[in-house]
N, C-alpha and C positions, 0 to 999 in steps of 0.2 A: 122894271121886271118884274112880271107876277108868276110867285112858288108857292106849288102847294104839293102835304106829304103827307103818306097813310099806311098805316099798317093791317094785315087782314089773315085771321088766325084759321080761315077755313079754311079744311083739308080738301076738298076739293081745287084741284088746281084751276080751273077753269073761269069757276066763282070766286077762287081768291082775287083771279086776276080783275072778274068786272070790279068787284067789292072796292079793291085796294084804288083802281083807276078813277073810278067815278068820286069818291073820295077826296081825292088827290085832288080831280078836277074844280071839283065844288069849292073846296078851301081856296083855290088859285084866281077862282075866279074866273076860269077858261070852259070852253067847251073842246075845243083842241090845244094839243103842246105845239112848242116848237121842238122842245127833248125833254128826251126822259132817262134815269138813273131811275135800273132794278137791284132787288139782291133776295133773294132765295133760298130757304131750309132745305135739307137735303130728302125732307118727305114732298118733297115738290121738281127734285132730282130727274124722276123719270119722263115725266112730262114738260119736259123746260123749252121743248118744244111749241107745246100749247100754249104755254102762259107768254111766250116771247110772240105770237101770232094777236093771241087777246088783246096785250097791252100796245101794241104796233094800231090792230083796227081800232079802238077803244082811244086811242090817242091822238093819230095822224101823224107824228111827228117824224120827222125830216134828219134825227139825230139818238140813237140811240144806245144804251152802253149798260152791261150789267155784269152780275157771277153769281154762282151760290155759294151761301155761307155755312159756319156751323153757325152762330148767332149772330141776330138783326138789332137794328137799333131805330128808330121812327115813330114819328107822332106817341113822342112822350114815353113810350112804351121800350121793354124790349124782350124779346124773345132768345130760348136757346131751348132745347132738347123737344122743339113741337113744332106742327108746322106754321110756317111765317113766309108771306112776300111783302119787301116795302118799297113802295116807290116814291119818289120825286119826280115831279114834272116842271115845267118851267117853259115862259115863252118873257125870251129879250129881247127883241130889234135891234139894241145897239150893240147884237155881242155877236159875231161868226164865230157857229159850233161844230163839229164834226165828228165824227164817231167812225173807228173801225176798229175789226178786226185784226191782228195786229199775229203774226207767227212768231214763235216761241222767241226767235232771236232778235225782235222788233221793226224785223222788215215791212214797211208800209207807214213807215212814220210819218213820211211827205204827207199823205191823205188828210193828216190830222195838222200837219203843220204847215200849210201851200208857202209859198214866198221866198226871197233868198237872205230877208232878215230876220234873225229868230229872238234876238239876244230882247232884253229889256223887261220890264212888267206888266206888259198890256196881253202875256198868254201865261196859259194854267194849261197844265196834262193833266186829268185823272188815267188812271192807271190801273187795273186788276188783272196778274195777272196769275195764270195757275199755279199755285204752289206746291204741288207737287212734281212740274216737270219744267220750269222758267226759271233759270239763275235769272232771280230780281236784280243780286249786284252786279250781274254782267248786263242785263238792261238799264239799269238806272248810267251805268260808266258809261252808257252808248248813246244813249239820248243826254247827258251831261257834255257829252265831247262833240257829240253833230250839233246840240242846239243847246248854245250853252246861256245859261240867264233864265232859259224857263223852266220853271217851277214847278212840279211834279209832285202831288198827294193819291195819293192809294192803300191798296191793299191787297194782303193775298187771297183768291179764289181757292175756295175750299170745298173738305166736306166734314163730315162730323166722325172721322176718323174712320169711316167701319170699311168703307167701300175704295178707298183710294182715289177715289172720282172725283175732277170739280170741274165745271163747263160755265163758258164764257159765252155769254149773248150779246147778241149787234144787230145792225142791221142788214148785214149778210147772213144771219142764222143761229144757230147753238153749235162751239164747238168744245175741245176738248186742248190742252198742249197749243195755247194760243195767252192773244192778252188780250180784255176789253178796252177798251181807252178811247176816252171821249176828249175834248182838244175845247176853250173857250179863248177868245180873242177878242177885243174892245177894249173900254173905260171900267177894267178892272184895276182893286186894290188887293195884293195878296199878298197873305200870310201865310204858311206853312211851320208847323211842328207839331211833336211828336209829346204824347204824353202818358208815363205808366201807370198800370195798375198795380203794378209790382212790386216791391221793393226787393234789391239784392240783399242775401245774409251770407256774409261769410267769401271765400272766394269757389269759385265757377266748380263744379265736378260736371263726369260723366256718368250719364245713366246706361248701368251696366245688367239690369234687370227692370221689367215693369210688367206688369197686369193690366187691361184696359187703362183704363186711363191713372193710377195708382204704382208712384214709382215703389219698386222694392229694392234697388240696392245704388248703389253710388260710390263710382270707382272701388267694382266688388265685394263693399261690407257693405251692411242693415245701412239703410237708408238712415232709418232712425235713430243711430247711432250718431253717424255725420250729424244731422240736425243737432241732439240732446250733445255733443264735442261745441258742436259753434254756437249752438244756444248759451250754454256757461260761458264760454271765451267773452259773448255780449252781454252776459249779464242778463238774458231775457229772465222776465218776471212770468210770464205765466207759458208752460210748456204745454197746456192742454189748447188752448185758445191756438 
């Protein structure tokens, strides 16, 4: 298998798509790719169709999936609050790769996992549902029931929280209220896990007031008061930090 990953911060969507595609193909040592994954920031949301068309033309891939996101990680970098496109290109002749834009309820899954036998550790499903409009728990329950034993990995497709619009990409086009998905079948050894970047402090609370990304109230009380109470109970040393 040959794989290349690249990230572009260029604000022009078409140029960013060309830059990231050329860099990823070069890293992989490929002239054309068999399949690709793409994630892009809010800045490229208005021209998502241009992004998709350019990447498909430059890579020549036959399976393609991706979505909008607030934060991006790729090429040993992390991007937030600025334009960004990250692309993974791959060529893996030993694997069978399919992509599809599924409806919000997961209809069309048979396009990704064809055949009668779906159990076992030699299949992997990547799923990026619209975080605003798709019931992710219901989607996972359906996949688990209809395709037992198939590991699922993915994330919610979103924006930066200002528009309420998330876009999903596929060979079929650009959509919202859908699930961008890609499946891998072949000689795979798969481990799927979740790591948390935050640690819970005390008991859960309801956010009852906020402004932009600042929490103002928890359970109808000033949030700072709740934090101080729980911090004292947990003997936190540095409240400013």
